[in-house]
C-alpha positions in Angstrom: 163.9 114.1 71.5 160.9 116.0 72.7 159.7 116.6 69.1 159.9 112.9 68.4 157.8 112.1 71.5 155.1 114.5 70.4 155.0 113.1 66.9 154.9 109.6 68.3 152.0 110.5 70.6 150.0 112.0 67.7 150.7 108.9 65.6 149.5 106.6 68.4 146.4 108.7 69.0 145.6 108.6 65.3 146.3 104.9 65.1 143.9 104.3 68.1 141.1 106.1 66.4 141.6 104.2 63.2 141.8 101.0 65.2 138.5 101.6 66.8 136.8 102.4 63.5 138.3 99.1 62.3 136.8 97.3 65.2 133.4 98.7 64.4 133.7 97.5 60.8 135.0 94.1 62.0 132.0 93.7 64.4 129.7 94.7 61.5 131.2 91.8 59.5 130.9 89.4 62.5 127.2 90.2 62.9 126.5 89.9 59.1 127.3 86.2 59.1 124.6 83.5 59.0 125.5 82.3 62.5 127.1 85.2 64.2 129.1 84.9 67.4 127.0 87.5 69.2 128.9 87.2 72.5 132.3 87.8 70.9 130.8 90.8 68.9 129.3 92.3 72.0 132.6 92.1 73.9 134.7 93.4 70.9 132.5 96.5 70.4 132.9 97.7 74.0 136.0 99.9 73.6 134.5 101.7 70.7 131.6 102.8 72.9 134.0 105.1 74.8 136.5 106.1 72.1 136.1 109.7 71.0 136.2 108.8 67.3 133.5 106.2 67.4 131.2 106.9 70.4 129.4 109.6 68.5 128.6 107.3 65.6 125.1 105.7 65.6 126.6 102.6 63.9 128.7 101.9 66.9 125.7 101.8 69.3 123.5 100.0 66.7 125.9 97.2 66.4 126.3 96.9 70.2 122.6 96.7 70.6 122.2 94.2 67.7 124.9 91.9 69.3 123.2 91.9 72.7 119.8 91.3 71.2 121.4 88.4 69.3 122.6 87.0 72.6 119.1 87.2 74.0 117.7 85.5 70.8 120.2 82.7 70.9 119.5 81.9 74.6 115.8 82.1 74.1 116.2 79.7 71.2 117.8 77.2 73.6 114.8 77.6 76.0 112.3 77.0 73.3 114.2 73.8 72.4 114.2 72.9 76.2 118.0 73.2 76.3 120.0 74.8 79.2 120.1 78.5 78.8 121.5 81.4 80.9 118.4 83.4 81.9 120.5 86.1 83.7 122.8 86.6 80.7 120.0 86.8 78.2 118.0 89.2 80.3 120.9 91.5 81.0 121.8 91.4 77.3 118.3 92.5 76.4 118.5 95.4 78.8 122.0 96.4 77.5 120.8 96.2 73.9 117.9 98.5 74.7 120.2 101.1 76.3 122.5 100.9 73.3 119.6 101.3 70.8 118.2 104.2 72.7 121.6 105.9 72.5 121.9 105.2 68.8 118.5 106.6 67.8 119.2 110.3 68.5 122.6 109.9 66.8 121.1 108.4 63.7 120.2 111.7 62.1 122.3 112.9 59.2 121.7 116.3 57.8 121.4 116.2 54.0 123.5 118.6 51.8 123.4 119.5 48.1 126.4 119.4 45.7 127.4 122.9 47.0 127.5 121.7 50.6 124.4 123.6 51.6 121.7 122.0 53.7 118.7 120.7 51.9 115.4 122.1 53.3 111.9 120.8 53.8 108.9 122.8 52.7 108.6 124.1 56.2 112.2 125.4 56.2 113.6 122.7 58.4 116.7 120.8 57.5 116.2 117.5 55.7 117.6 114.6 57.6 117.9 110.9 56.8 118.5 107.9 59.0 120.3 104.7 58.4 119.7 102.4 61.4 116.6 103.8 63.0 114.1 101.6 61.1 116.0 98.5 62.0 116.3 99.6 65.6 112.6 100.3 65.9 111.7 97.0 64.3 113.9 95.1 66.7 112.5 96.9 69.7 108.9 96.4 68.7 109.6 92.8 67.8 111.1 92.1 71.2 108.5 94.1 73.2 107.0 91.0 74.9 110.5 89.7 75.7 111.0 92.6 78.1 108.4 91.2 80.4 109.9 87.7 80.1 113.3 89.0 81.0 111.9 91.0 83.9 110.4 87.9 85.4 113.7 86.0 85.0 115.6 88.7 86.9 112.9 89.1 89.5 113.1 85.4 90.3 116.9 85.7 90.6 116.5 88.6 93.0 117.9 91.3 90.7 115.0 93.6 91.5 116.6 96.8 90.2 117.0 95.5 86.7 113.8 93.6 86.8 112.0 96.8 87.6 113.7 98.5 84.7 112.6 95.8 82.3 109.0 95.9 83.5 109.1 99.6 83.2 110.4 99.5 79.6 107.7 97.0 78.7 105.0 99.3 80.1 106.4 102.6 78.7 107.6 101.6 75.2 104.2 101.7 73.5 103.8 105.3 74.7 107.3 106.4 74.1 106.8 107.5 70.5 109.3 105.2 68.9 106.5 103.5 67.0 102.7 103.9 66.7 100.7 102.5 69.6 99.0 99.9 67.4 102.3 98.3 66.6 102.3 96.8 70.0 99.9 94.0 70.6 99.6 94.3 74.4 96.4 96.0 75.7 96.6 99.0 78.0 95.5 96.9 81.0 98.6 94.6 80.6 100.9 97.6 80.2 99.6 99.2 83.3 99.9 95.9 85.2 103.6 95.7 84.2 104.1 99.2 85.5 102.7 98.0 88.8 105.1 95.0 88.7 107.9 97.6 88.1 106.8 99.3 91.3 106.9 96.1 93.3 110.4 95.2 91.9 111.7 98.7 92.7 110.2 98.5 96.2 112.1 95.2 96.7 115.2 97.0 95.5 114.6 99.7 98.1 114.2 102.3 95.4 111.2 103.8 97.1 110.9 107.0 95.1 111.1 105.0 91.8 108.5 102.6 93.1 106.1 105.4 94.0 106.5 106.9 90.5 105.9 103.4 88.9 102.8 102.9 91.0 101.5 106.3 90.0 102.1 105.6 86.3 100.3 102.2 86.7 97.3 103.9 88.2 97.4 106.6 85.5 97.3 104.0 82.8 94.4 102.1 84.3 95.7 99.8 87.0 93.3 100.7 89.8 93.6 97.6 92.0 93.7 98.3 95.7 97.3 97.0 95.9 98.5 99.8 93.6 97.5 102.3 96.4 98.6 100.2 99.4 102.1 99.6 98.1 102.5 103.2 97.2 101.3 104.3 100.6 103.8 102.0 102.3 106.6 103.4 100.2 105.5 107.0 101.0 105.4 106.2 104.7 109.0 105.1 104.6 109.9 108.2 102.7 108.0 110.2 105.3 106.0 111.9 102.5 103.1 113.0 104.6 101.6 115.3 102.0 101.7 112.5 99.4 100.2 110.0 101.8 97.2 112.2 102.4 96.6 113.0 98.8 96.8 109.3 97.8 94.6 108.3 100.7 91.9 110.7 99.5 92.1 109.2 96.0 92.0 105.6 97.4 89.2 106.4 99.8 86.9 107.4 97.0 87.2 103.9 95.5 87.9 101.6 98.5 86.7 103.6 101.5 83.7 101.3 102.2 85.7 98.2 102.3 88.9 99.5 104.1 88.9 102.3 106.6 92.7 102.8 106.6 92.5 105.5 104.0 90.0 107.7 105.8 92.0 107.1 109.0 95.1 108.6 107.3 93.0 111.6 106.3 91.6 111.9 109.8 95.0 111.7 111.4 96.1 114.5 109.2 93.2 116.6 110.3 94.0 115.9 113.9 97.7 116.8 113.4 96.5 120.1 112.1 94.0 120.6 114.9 91.1 120.4 112.5 88.8 118.5 114.9 85.5 119.4 113.3 86.7 118.1 109.9 88.1 115.0 111.6 84.8 114.4 113.4 82.8 114.6 110.1 85.1 112.1 108.5 84.9 109.7 111.4 81.1 109.8 111.3 81.3 109.0 107.6 83.7 106.2 108.2 81.6 104.7 111.0 78.6 104.7 108.7 80.6 102.5 106.4 82.3 100.5 109.1 79.9 100.4 112.2 81.8 97.7 113.9 85.2 99.4 113.9 86.6 99.8 117.4 89.4 101.9 116.1 87.0 104.5 114.6 85.0 104.8 117.9 88.3 105.1 119.7 89.3 108.0 117.3 85.9 109.6 117.9 86.6 109.4 121.7 89.9 111.2 121.1 88.2 114.0 119.1 85.7 114.6 121.9 88.5 114.5 124.4 90.3 117.3 122.5 87.0 119.2 122.5 86.9 118.9 126.3 83.7 116.8 126.1 84.7 114.0 128.5 81.3 112.4 128.7 81.1 111.8 124.9 84.7 110.8 124.9 84.1 108.2 127.5 81.0 106.9 125.7 82.9 106.4 122.5 85.8 104.7 124.2 83.4 102.3 126.0 81.7 101.6 122.6 85.1 100.7 121.2 85.8 98.2 124.1 82.4 96.6 123.5 83.1 96.1 119.8 86.5 94.7 120.5 87.4 93.8 124.1 90.9 92.9 122.9 91.6 96.4 121.6 94.1 97.6 124.1 94.1 101.4 123.3 90.4 101.7 124.0 90.6 99.8 127.3 93.4 102.2 128.4 91.4 105.2 127.2 88.3 104.2 129.2 90.4 103.7 132.3 92.4 106.9 131.8 89.3 108.9 131.1 87.6 107.7 134.4 90.9 108.3 136.3 91.0 111.9 135.0 87.4 112.3 136.1 88.5 111.0 139.6 91.3 113.6 139.7 88.8 116.4 139.1 86.5 115.0 141.8 89.5 114.8 144.2 90.2 118.5 143.7 86.6 119.3 144.8 86.8 116.9 147.8 90.0 118.5 149.0 88.0 121.6 149.7 85.9 119.6 152.3 86.8 118.8 155.9 86.0 116.3 158.6 83.3 113.7 158.1 82.1 115.4 155.0 85.5 114.9 153.4 85.7 111.3 154.5 82.3 110.5 153.2 83.0 112.0 149.8 86.2 109.9 149.5 84.2 106.7 150.1 81.1 107.6 148.1 82.4 109.6 145.2 86.1 109.0 144.7 86.7 105.3 145.5 83.9 104.2 143.2 85.6 106.0 140.3 88.9 104.3 141.1 87.2 100.9 141.2 85.4 101.6 138.0 88.6 102.5 136.2 90.5 99.5 137.6 89.3 96.7 135.3 89.9 98.7 132.1 93.4 99.6 133.0 94.2 96.0 134.2 92.8 94.7 130.9 94.9 97.2 128.9 98.1 96.2 130.7 97.2 92.5 130.3 96.7 93.0 126.5 99.9 95.0 126.2 102.5 94.6 129.0 104.8 96.9 127.0 102.5 99.9 127.5 104.4 102.0 130.0 101.5 104.5 130.3 99.1 101.8 131.3 101.6 100.4 133.8 102.2 103.9 135.3 98.5 104.7 135.7 97.7 101.3 137.1 100.5 101.6 139.6 99.1 104.9 140.8 95.6 103.3 141.0 96.8 100.4 143.1 98.5 102.8 145.5 95.3 105.0 145.8 93.2 101.9 146.4 95.7 100.7 149.0 96.3 97.4 147.2 99.8 96.8 148.3 100.0 93.2 147.0 99.1 94.1 143.5 101.3 97.1 143.5 104.3 95.0 144.6 103.5 92.4 141.9 103.2 95.0 139.2 106.5 96.6 140.2 108.2 93.2 140.6 109.0 93.6 144.2 
């Protein structure tokens, strides 16, 4: 009984292998007709793609790719005749067909042998090989090159950003992949690079941030130097917390767009600050201010640099300049008030060494004027940004020190 079971199993396995080879031949016949049923052929070939006896055969993958490209062509034909067509089906079929063809190509190499069974050799000593399907595959890929961008647009509109990104990427990369000479593809380099940028946008939409960063980099490498190619990449890097990459890309972008957009140099400056490189940061801020003399943010940054260098007078001067350039810039308003308030704290330490009338006189003539000078800046900062807890805290202390109980109670909601 056991022997019969083993023999039966072997027989079934052998039958399965022959069955799949038969399926491959059947699909070949189906696709050879004048009007092939590409959908049926594409479905029928699927089991052969995983069967051990057929999955290593280039013909299996070639036929799968051919059937799916046929689906695309039939649906595209409907569109050209202004008939209803399934844009999702055709786009996914093109993508499947590409994957099948790319699997077939490395399998489509047969080593040639002589009558004695020995390998035939080329003059350089390498084994001679021949291909059976590669020429057809390459012709189909080159002939459908433009269709990859069409299909990508279809899927992007439908919200399938992942596969749209793949299709855009294939369009951009195919002419450089080596499957055919570059001049076989009509698209100029500028168009290819633009499609790689679109690949990045699609992958960004699909939340494949690493893939998007790589696509944007490839687009820039191939000539797409628009500002958006840097900005999208920087946004992705920020979400990936790639601080090193951000600084390197900001340096690259700053060389091209620094005069029109100070965000790049600010990223570099912030990196200098994070590494306590204040002299380098100051030099960059001076350069940025020369290009953007009305930037309140840059003067505010300069104030911060001077503050770190313990030069409070220059810090205050730059903070004030920032408020003059943009009165609605809350951080600068707060920094002016806080800077004056710190100055008042230092004065208070000196006054505390005095006694009697001299002490009281110093409070009225030296300390209170500083509190009153800081007040409008801190009030403005809190008015502009009521969520700023630091502004609220300092303002609360200031109301207390000035003895303004009404404003203190209103601020604290009493």
